[in-house]
C-alpha positions in Angstrom: -28.9 66.8 59.2 -29.0 65.0 56.5 -30.4 66.8 53.2 -31.8 64.2 49.9 -30.9 66.2 47.1 -33.7 65.1 44.0 -32.6 65.3 40.9 -33.8 68.2 38.6 -36.1 68.4 36.3 -33.5 69.8 33.7 -31.5 66.8 34.8 -34.7 64.5 34.1 -35.3 65.8 30.8 -31.4 65.7 29.5 -31.8 62.1 31.0 -35.1 61.5 29.1 -33.1 63.0 26.1 -30.4 60.9 25.8 -31.9 57.6 26.0 -34.2 58.8 23.3 -31.4 59.8 21.0 -29.9 56.3 21.6 -33.3 54.5 20.8 -33.5 56.2 17.7 -29.5 55.5 16.6 -30.1 52.0 17.5 -32.9 51.3 15.0 -31.8 53.3 12.8 -28.9 51.3 12.7 -31.3 48.1 12.8 -32.5 49.8 10.1 -29.4 50.4 7.9 -29.0 46.4 8.3 -31.6 45.8 6.0 -30.1 48.0 2.5 -28.9 44.1 1.8 -31.3 42.2 0.1 -33.0 45.5 -1.8 -30.2 46.5 -4.4 -30.2 45.1 -8.2 -27.3 42.7 -7.6 -29.0 41.3 -4.8 -32.1 40.0 -7.3 -29.8 39.7 -10.2 -26.8 37.6 -9.7 -25.3 38.3 -13.0 -24.7 42.3 -11.5 -23.1 41.4 -9.0 -20.3 39.5 -10.2 -20.2 42.3 -12.9 -19.5 44.6 -10.3 -16.7 42.6 -8.6 -15.0 42.6 -11.8 -15.7 46.8 -12.1 -14.0 47.7 -9.3 -10.9 45.9 -9.5 -10.7 46.7 -13.5 -13.0 49.7 -15.0 -10.2 51.8 -16.4 -11.7 54.7 -14.1 -11.0 52.9 -11.3 -7.2 52.2 -12.3 -7.0 56.2 -12.8 -8.1 57.0 -9.9 -5.8 54.1 -7.5 -3.0 55.8 -9.6 -3.8 58.7 -8.3 -3.8 57.4 -5.4 -0.4 56.1 -5.3 0.8 59.1 -6.9 0.0 61.2 -3.5 0.9 58.1 -0.9 4.5 58.2 -2.8 5.0 62.6 -2.3 4.4 61.6 1.5 7.5 60.2 1.3 9.0 63.6 -0.3 7.3 65.8 2.0 8.9 64.0 4.9 12.4 63.7 4.0 12.9 67.9 5.1 12.0 66.4 8.7 15.0 63.8 8.7 18.9 64.3 8.6 20.4 64.7 5.4 24.1 63.2 4.7 25.9 64.3 1.8 29.8 64.1 1.0 32.0 64.1 -2.2 35.5 62.1 -2.8 38.3 62.4 -4.5 41.9 61.5 -5.7 43.9 64.9 -6.5 47.0 65.9 -7.6 47.8 68.8 -6.0 51.2 71.1 -7.3 51.3 74.6 -6.4 54.2 77.3 -6.1 54.6 81.2 -5.9 54.0 82.6 -9.0 58.2 85.0 -9.2 59.7 81.8 -7.9 58.4 78.4 -10.1 61.1 76.7 -9.2 59.9 76.7 -5.7 57.0 73.7 -5.5 55.3 71.5 -3.5 53.2 68.7 -4.5 50.3 66.9 -2.3 48.7 63.9 -3.4 46.0 61.5 -2.4 42.7 60.6 -1.5 40.4 64.0 -0.3 36.8 63.4 0.9 34.7 65.7 3.1 31.2 63.9 4.8 28.3 66.1 6.6 25.2 65.7 8.3 22.6 68.3 8.2 19.2 68.4 10.5 16.6 71.1 10.7 16.1 71.6 13.9 13.1 74.7 14.1 11.0 75.9 11.1 8.3 77.3 12.9 5.9 74.4 12.8 6.7 74.3 8.8 8.2 71.1 7.7 5.6 69.1 10.0 2.3 71.0 8.4 3.8 69.9 5.1 4.0 66.6 6.0 0.7 66.5 7.5 -0.6 68.2 4.5 0.9 65.5 2.4 -1.2 63.0 4.2 -4.3 65.0 3.8 -3.8 65.1 0.3 -3.0 61.1 0.0 -6.4 60.7 2.4 -8.1 62.8 0.0 -6.9 60.6 -2.8 -8.1 57.5 -0.9 -11.1 58.9 -0.2 -11.7 60.1 -4.1 -11.2 56.9 -4.9 -14.1 55.2 -2.9 -15.9 58.5 -4.1 -15.1 56.7 -7.8 -16.2 53.4 -6.9 -19.4 54.9 -5.1 -20.6 57.2 -9.0 -19.2 53.3 -10.7 -21.4 50.8 -9.1 -24.3 53.3 -9.4 -23.9 54.2 -13.0 -23.5 49.8 -13.7 -26.6 49.3 -11.8 -28.6 51.9 -14.1 -26.8 50.7 -17.0 -27.3 46.9 -16.2 -31.3 47.8 -15.5 -31.6 50.0 -19.2 -30.3 46.9 -20.5 -33.0 44.8 -19.4 -35.4 47.1 -20.3 -33.9 47.5 -24.1 -34.1 43.9 -24.2 -37.8 44.1 -23.2 -38.6 46.3 -25.5 -36.7 44.6 -28.2 -38.5 41.5 -27.6 -41.5 43.4 -27.7 -41.0 45.1 -31.3 -40.2 41.5 -32.4 -43.7 39.5 -31.2 -45.1 42.9 -33.0 -43.5 42.3 -36.4 -44.0 38.5 -36.1 -47.9 39.8 -35.9 -48.1 41.9 -38.3 -46.2 39.4 -40.2 -48.9 36.8 -39.7 -51.6 39.7 -40.4 -50.3 40.3 -43.7 -50.6 36.7 -44.6 -54.6 36.7 -43.8 -54.8 39.6 -45.6 -53.0 38.1 -48.8 -55.2 35.1 -48.4 -58.2 38.1 -48.5 -57.0 39.3 -51.6 -56.2 35.9 -53.0 -60.0 35.5 -52.9 -60.8 39.5 -54.1 -62.3 40.9 -50.7 -59.4 43.1 -50.2 -57.7 45.9 -52.4 -54.0 45.2 -53.6 -53.6 49.0 -51.7 -54.2 46.9 -48.1 -51.7 44.4 -49.0 -49.0 47.2 -49.8 -50.1 49.0 -46.6 -49.6 46.2 -44.2 -46.2 45.3 -46.0 -45.1 49.1 -45.6 -46.0 49.1 -41.6 -44.3 46.0 -41.6 -41.0 47.4 -42.9 -41.5 50.2 -40.9 -42.0 48.4 -38.0 -38.9 45.9 -38.9 -36.7 49.2 -39.2 -37.4 49.9 -35.6 -37.0 46.4 -34.4 -33.3 46.7 -36.7 -32.8 50.2 -34.1 -33.7 48.8 -30.9 -31.4 45.9 -31.7 -28.3 48.2 -32.6 -28.8 50.4 -30.3 -29.0 47.3 -27.4 -25.5 46.0 -28.9 -24.2 49.3 -28.9 -24.9 50.1 -25.2 -24.1 46.3 -24.0 -20.6 46.7 -25.6 -20.1 50.3 -23.7 -21.1 48.6 -20.9 -19.0 45.6 -21.3 -15.9 47.8 -22.2 -16.6 50.2 -18.7 -17.0 46.9 -16.3 -14.1 45.9 -17.7 -15.6 42.5 -19.0 -14.8 41.5 -22.5 -17.0 39.4 -24.4 -20.7 40.2 -22.4 -23.0 38.4 -24.8 -26.8 39.3 -24.8 -28.0 36.1 -23.3 -26.1 37.5 -20.0 -28.8 40.1 -19.8 -31.9 39.0 -18.0 -35.3 38.9 -19.3 -37.2 39.6 -16.4 -36.5 42.3 -13.7 -38.1 41.4 -10.1 -39.7 44.0 -8.6 -38.1 46.1 -6.0 -39.7 45.4 -2.2 -39.8 49.2 -1.1 -39.5 50.3 2.1 -40.6 54.0 3.2 -39.8 53.6 6.3 -36.5 52.3 5.7 -35.5 55.2 3.4 -36.7 57.6 5.9 -34.1 56.1 8.5 -31.6 56.2 5.9 -32.0 59.9 5.5 -32.7 61.1 8.8 -29.3 59.7 9.8 -27.6 62.1 6.9 -29.7 65.0 7.7 -29.4 64.4 11.5 -25.2 64.7 11.5 -25.4 67.6 8.8 -24.1 65.3 6.0 -20.6 64.5 7.9 -20.8 60.9 7.1 -20.9 61.2 3.5 -17.6 61.1 1.3 -18.1 64.8 -0.1 -18.1 66.1 3.2 -15.2 64.3 4.5 -13.2 65.1 1.2 -14.4 68.5 1.2 -13.4 68.8 5.1 -10.1 67.3 4.3 -9.4 69.9 1.6 -9.9 73.3 4.2 -7.9 71.4 6.7 -5.0 71.2 3.5 -5.5 74.7 3.3 -5.5 76.1 6.5 -1.7 73.9 6.6 -1.0 75.8 3.5 -1.9 79.3 4.9 0.1 78.5 7.9 3.6 77.2 5.8 3.3 80.6 3.9 3.0 82.5 7.1 6.2 81.5 8.3 8.0 82.2 4.8 10.7 84.8 6.0 10.9 83.8 9.7 14.6 82.2 10.5 15.1 78.8 10.0 17.7 77.3 12.4 19.7 73.9 11.5 22.2 71.5 13.3 25.2 70.5 11.0 28.0 68.1 11.6 30.8 66.9 9.2 34.3 65.3 8.8 36.8 66.6 6.2 40.5 65.5 5.0 40.9 68.2 2.6 44.0 69.9 0.8 45.9 73.0 2.8 48.2 75.3 1.1 50.6 77.5 2.8 53.5 80.6 2.0 55.7 81.5 4.7 58.9 83.2 3.7 59.0 82.6 0.1 58.2 78.8 0.9 55.0 77.2 -0.5 53.6 74.0 1.9 50.9 72.2 1.2 49.7 69.4 3.0 46.2 67.3 4.0 44.5 68.3 6.7 41.6 66.7 8.5 38.5 68.7 10.2 35.7 67.9 12.4 33.1 70.9 12.8 29.5 70.4 14.6 27.7 74.1 14.6 24.2 75.5 14.9 23.4 77.7 12.4 20.5 80.2 10.8 18.8 80.7 7.7 16.9 83.9 7.2 15.3 85.3 3.8 14.5 88.6 5.4 12.8 90.1 2.0 11.4 88.6 -1.3 10.4 91.3 -3.2 6.4 91.1 -1.6 6.2 87.1 -2.7 5.1 85.9 0.7 2.5 88.9 1.1 1.3 87.5 -2.7 1.1 83.4 -1.4 -0.5 84.4 1.5 -3.4 86.2 0.0 -3.7 83.1 -2.5 -3.8 80.7 0.6 -6.7 82.9 2.8 -8.3 83.4 -1.0 -8.2 78.9 -1.4 -9.1 78.9 2.3 -11.9 80.8 1.9 -12.8 79.3 -1.4 -12.5 75.6 -0.2 -14.4 76.7 3.3 -17.6 77.9 0.8 -17.5 74.8 -1.4 -17.6 72.8 1.8 -20.6 74.3 2.5 -22.2 74.3 -0.8 -21.3 70.9 -1.5 -23.0 69.9 1.9 -26.0 72.0 1.1 -26.3 70.3 -2.3 -25.7 66.3 -0.8 -28.3 67.5 1.7 -31.3 68.4 -1.0 -30.4 65.8 -3.2 -31.1 63.2 -0.2 -34.3 64.6 0.3 -34.9 64.8 -3.2 -34.1 61.1 -3.9 -36.3 59.9 -0.9 -39.5 62.3 -2.0 -38.7 60.8 -5.7 -38.7 57.2 -4.5 -42.0 57.3 -3.1 -43.3 58.6 -6.1 -41.4 55.9 -8.3 -43.0 52.9 -6.0 -46.3 54.4 -6.6 -45.3 54.0 -10.6 -43.8 50.7 -9.7 -47.2 49.4 -8.2 -49.2 51.0 -11.3 -47.2 49.6 -13.8 -47.3 45.9 -12.1 -51.5 46.4 -11.9 -51.9 47.4 -15.5 -49.5 44.2 -16.3 -51.9 42.2 -14.2 -54.8 43.5 -16.0 -53.8 42.9 -19.9 -52.4 39.4 -18.6 -56.4 38.9 -16.8 -57.8 40.3 -20.4 -55.4 37.6 -22.4 -57.0 34.8 -20.4 -60.3 36.2 -21.0 -59.8 36.4 -24.7 -58.2 33.1 -24.6 -61.1 31.4 -23.2 -63.8 33.6 -26.2 -61.1 31.8 -28.6 -61.6 28.9 -27.1 -65.5 29.1 -27.3 -64.9 30.3 -30.8 -66.8 33.5 -30.2 -63.4 36.1 -31.5 -60.6 35.3 -33.7 -57.4 34.0 -33.2 -56.0 37.5 -34.0 -57.2 38.6 -31.1 -55.6 36.6 -29.1 -52.5 37.8 -30.4 -53.3 41.0 -29.8 -53.8 40.7 -25.9 -50.3 39.3 -25.8 -48.9 41.9 -27.2 -50.4 44.3 -25.2 -49.0 42.0 -22.1 -45.4 42.9 -23.8 -46.4 46.3 -23.8 -47.2 46.9 -20.0 -44.0 44.1 -19.4 -42.2 47.4 -20.8 -44.1 49.8 -18.8 -43.3 47.4 -15.4 -39.6 47.2 -16.0 -39.6 50.9 -16.9 -40.6 51.5 -13.7 -38.9 48.8 -11.7 -35.3 49.9 -13.5 -36.1 53.7 -12.0 -36.9 52.6 -8.6 -33.8 50.3 -8.8 -31.7 53.0 -10.1 -33.1 56.1 -7.6 -32.9 53.4 -4.8 -29.5 53.0 -5.6 -28.3 56.1 -5.8 -30.2 57.2 -2.7 -28.4 54.0 -0.7 -24.7 55.0 -1.8 -25.3 59.2 -0.9 -26.5 58.2 2.2 -23.3 55.7 2.4 -25.4 52.6 3.3 -24.5 50.7 -0.2 -23.5 47.0 1.6 -21.0 46.3 -1.6 -18.6 49.6 -1.1 -18.5 49.4 2.6 -17.1 45.9 2.2 -15.0 47.0 -0.8 -14.0 50.2 1.0 -10.7 50.9 1.9 -9.3 50.6 5.4 -9.1 54.4 5.4 -13.0 55.1 5.4 -12.2 56.9 8.7 -8.7 57.2 9.6 -7.3 60.9 10.5 -3.9 62.1 9.0 
């Protein structure tokens, strides 16, 4: 009799959950591929070239690169105790020996004397291996810290570039306002010449022009200073105002894409972020340090082999005889530090405290990253709404300018009203650029934190997922 076993309800549920998980992962991966085209450098070609140069020449990254080089160099030093050590000495000597009570009996031995030896560590309770692993972990931390510095630099460069565009827009609006005020002053002076306005009105217009001129000069000075800071930070000398665009296109923000990126980070507990990887490596290093210090007082075993030619002196019946002797030795020995004045107990306490501190830091930083991702996602939706409202206001101002322009053509309103309407368009454009710059900057930070920045993924080192 054959019994047919049907899958249980629990197994079906597990299978269904697996299919759902695979479908969600595939959907998130597909949405993550939509990130290219949404970053500032995708609509501002000049920024892309600046970013490429900055990721190679920036002083901050050069400093991080030096730290990485030093950490990798220390790996060789940590591996050295696990390899054989070879040493020796060589000397040419003229040895003359005599008995102190009979100096007439002397003997000489001249020639080349030497010795050479090889020592190999045999068993150190895994302390040497742990030292090598610790050095490799620190080298990997330095590499990932370099990636983190590159990520933060890219976010900073984007925000500074966007801020420069906004400042340039403000400067253009202020210059236009100054031009309109000067035109109004010319009209006021004509009215004064006709006797329709007083001198106080003219002086008042001149005072306002001076104030606006001061604001323009201040904006121009700040723009020039920020441009120089940006060029110095990026490692791009000679950057000019003409290299900064006059306009900033709108960001095609996708709430679904932001939700997908956020969900991916929340699902794995931020383990895919650089912050988690660096802190987790530090925890592993602290565990290795504790293991190393734990066997500090244990005996350490070595093997040694040597060959030497040395001088030997013998005294027999008042006669001194010295001669060269060849010696070959092979040995296994142990070194044992039995008591070190409780120094080991102190370093063990320090290692335990360091481990606990790193574990706590891992938990705090992970929670901070998760909170930051959620806050950024919520704020992005508000920024997108702010961008939409600013664009509507700018559209209304542009439409109002068209209406005033038609009225001017019909002679219903003076031309000065058209100039003022155009000035309002410029001020509305400032608000639009500010909203777009805020959205672009926050979006680039969000993409970088979630690890979906295509620029950094392309430039990232091959060690992104390397294990020591």
